[in-house]
C-alpha positions as a Markdown table, in Angstrom:
| # | Residue | x | y | z |
|---|---|---|---|---|
| 1 | Met | 62.1 | 72.0 | 115.9 |
| 2 | Asn | 62.4 | 68.7 | 114.2 |
| 3 | Ala | 59.5 | 66.5 | 113.1 |
| 4 | Thr | 59.3 | 64.5 | 116.3 |
| 5 | Glu | 59.0 | 67.6 | 118.4 |
| 6 | Leu | 56.6 | 69.3 | 116.1 |
| 7 | Lys | 54.3 | 66.2 | 116.1 |
| 8 | Gln | 54.3 | 66.2 | 119.9 |
| 9 | Val | 53.2 | 69.9 | 119.9 |
| 10 | Met | 50.6 | 69.1 | 117.3 |
| 11 | Arg | 49.3 | 66.1 | 119.3 |
| 12 | Thr | 48.9 | 68.3 | 122.4 |
| 13 | Asp | 47.1 | 70.9 | 120.2 |
| 14 | Leu | 44.9 | 68.1 | 118.8 |
| 15 | Lys | 43.9 | 67.0 | 122.3 |
| 16 | Ala | 43.0 | 70.6 | 123.1 |
| 17 | Ala | 41.0 | 70.9 | 119.9 |
| 18 | Met | 39.1 | 67.7 | 120.5 |
| 19 | Gln | 38.3 | 68.8 | 124.1 |
| 20 | Ala | 37.1 | 72.2 | 122.7 |
| 21 | Lys | 35.0 | 70.3 | 120.0 |
| 22 | Ala | 36.8 | 72.2 | 117.3 |
| 23 | Ser | 36.4 | 69.4 | 114.7 |
| 24 | Glu | 37.8 | 71.3 | 111.7 |
| 25 | Glu | 41.0 | 72.1 | 113.6 |
| 26 | Ala | 41.3 | 68.5 | 114.9 |
| 27 | Arg | 40.9 | 67.2 | 111.3 |
| 28 | Leu | 43.6 | 69.6 | 110.1 |
| 29 | Leu | 46.0 | 68.6 | 112.8 |
| 30 | Arg | 45.4 | 64.9 | 112.1 |
| 31 | Thr | 46.2 | 65.6 | 108.4 |
| 32 | Leu | 49.4 | 67.5 | 109.3 |
| 33 | Ile | 50.6 | 64.7 | 111.6 |
| 34 | Ala | 50.0 | 62.2 | 108.9 |
| 35 | Ala | 51.9 | 64.3 | 106.4 |
| 36 | Leu | 54.8 | 64.4 | 108.7 |
| 37 | Asp | 54.6 | 60.7 | 109.3 |
| 38 | Asn | 54.5 | 60.1 | 105.5 |
| 39 | Ala | 57.5 | 62.3 | 105.0 |
| 40 | Glu | 59.5 | 60.3 | 107.5 |
| 41 | Ala | 58.7 | 57.0 | 105.8 |
| 42 | Val | 61.6 | 55.2 | 104.2 |
| 43 | Pro | 61.2 | 54.4 | 100.5 |
| 44 | Gly | 60.4 | 50.7 | 100.0 |
| 45 | Leu | 63.1 | 48.1 | 99.2 |
| 46 | Gln | 63.1 | 46.9 | 95.6 |
| 47 | Asp | 63.7 | 43.3 | 96.4 |
| 48 | Asn | 61.2 | 42.4 | 99.1 |
| 49 | Thr | 60.0 | 39.2 | 97.6 |
| 50 | Gly | 61.9 | 36.8 | 99.9 |
| 51 | Ser | 60.1 | 35.2 | 102.7 |
| 52 | Arg | 60.9 | 36.0 | 106.3 |
| 53 | Ala | 60.0 | 34.3 | 109.6 |
| 54 | Phe | 57.4 | 36.0 | 111.7 |
| 55 | Gly | 59.1 | 38.6 | 113.9 |
| 56 | Asp | 62.3 | 38.7 | 111.8 |
| 57 | Pro | 63.6 | 42.2 | 112.3 |
| 58 | Ser | 65.8 | 42.1 | 109.1 |
| 59 | Gly | 63.1 | 44.0 | 107.2 |
| 60 | Glu | 62.8 | 46.8 | 109.8 |
| 61 | Val | 64.5 | 50.1 | 109.1 |
| 62 | Ala | 64.5 | 53.4 | 111.0 |
| 63 | Arg | 62.3 | 56.2 | 109.9 |
| 64 | Leu | 63.9 | 59.3 | 108.4 |
| 65 | Asp | 64.6 | 62.1 | 110.8 |
| 66 | Leu | 63.3 | 65.4 | 109.4 |
| 67 | Asp | 65.2 | 68.4 | 110.6 |
| 68 | Tyr | 63.9 | 71.9 | 111.1 |
| 69 | Ser | 64.3 | 73.0 | 107.5 |
| 70 | Ala | 62.5 | 69.9 | 106.2 |
| 71 | Thr | 59.6 | 70.3 | 108.5 |
| 72 | Gln | 59.3 | 74.0 | 107.7 |
| 73 | Ala | 59.4 | 73.2 | 104.0 |
| 74 | Leu | 56.6 | 70.6 | 104.4 |
| 75 | Leu | 54.4 | 73.1 | 106.3 |
| 76 | Ala | 55.1 | 75.8 | 103.8 |
| 77 | Lys | 54.0 | 73.4 | 101.0 |
| 78 | Glu | 50.8 | 72.6 | 102.9 |
| 79 | Val | 50.0 | 76.3 | 103.2 |
| 80 | Gln | 50.7 | 76.9 | 99.5 |
| 81 | Glu | 48.6 | 74.0 | 98.4 |
| 82 | Arg | 45.6 | 75.3 | 100.4 |
| 83 | Leu | 46.0 | 78.8 | 99.2 |
| 84 | Ser | 46.3 | 77.7 | 95.6 |
| 85 | Ala | 43.2 | 75.5 | 96.0 |
| 86 | Ala | 41.3 | 78.4 | 97.7 |
| 87 | Gln | 42.1 | 80.6 | 94.7 |
| 88 | Glu | 40.7 | 77.9 | 92.4 |
| 89 | Tyr | 37.5 | 77.5 | 94.4 |
| 90 | Glu | 37.1 | 81.3 | 94.5 |
| 91 | Gly | 37.3 | 81.3 | 90.7 |
| 92 | Leu | 34.5 | 78.7 | 90.6 |
| 93 | Gly | 32.4 | 80.8 | 92.9 |
| 94 | Arg | 32.8 | 78.5 | 95.9 |
| 95 | Glu | 33.5 | 81.1 | 98.5 |
| 96 | Asp | 32.7 | 78.8 | 101.4 |
| 97 | Gln | 35.4 | 76.3 | 100.4 |
| 98 | Ala | 37.9 | 79.0 | 99.7 |
| 99 | Thr | 37.3 | 80.5 | 103.1 |
| 100 | Arg | 37.7 | 77.2 | 104.8 |
| 101 | Leu | 41.0 | 76.5 | 103.0 |
| 102 | Arg | 42.3 | 80.0 | 103.8 |
| 103 | Gly | 41.5 | 79.3 | 107.5 |
| 104 | Glu | 43.4 | 76.1 | 107.4 |
| 105 | Ala | 46.4 | 77.8 | 105.9 |
| 106 | Gln | 46.2 | 80.4 | 108.7 |
| 107 | Leu | 46.2 | 77.6 | 111.3 |
| 108 | Ile | 49.2 | 75.9 | 109.7 |
| 109 | Thr | 51.2 | 79.2 | 109.8 |
| 110 | Arg | 51.2 | 79.0 | 113.6 |
| 111 | Tyr | 53.7 | 76.1 | 113.3 |
| 112 | Leu | 55.9 | 78.0 | 110.9 |
| 113 | Ala | 58.7 | 79.9 | 112.7 |
């Protein structure tokens, strides 16, 4: 599933999490949707110093279209970052934070196919 489809699934899950008052899951889903949005952003133009009239569409560009492999790679990276941070927290004796991050990683894996 591409990024657009995945974000739609996540938004549906976000709505369900909000209705169930699962605040941690809702926060994580918002974070994942934002990560996908950021990955779709087009790098800025180097020469954007010229002035444009209000509403001039010449500065508009289409967002990147992330395919299945790109979305899976992004999700895998999110899982790995959380597991790595959990390991660091565990080494510092912060089991509560490590457990939270491992739980987040587990939730993200539901979107990995």
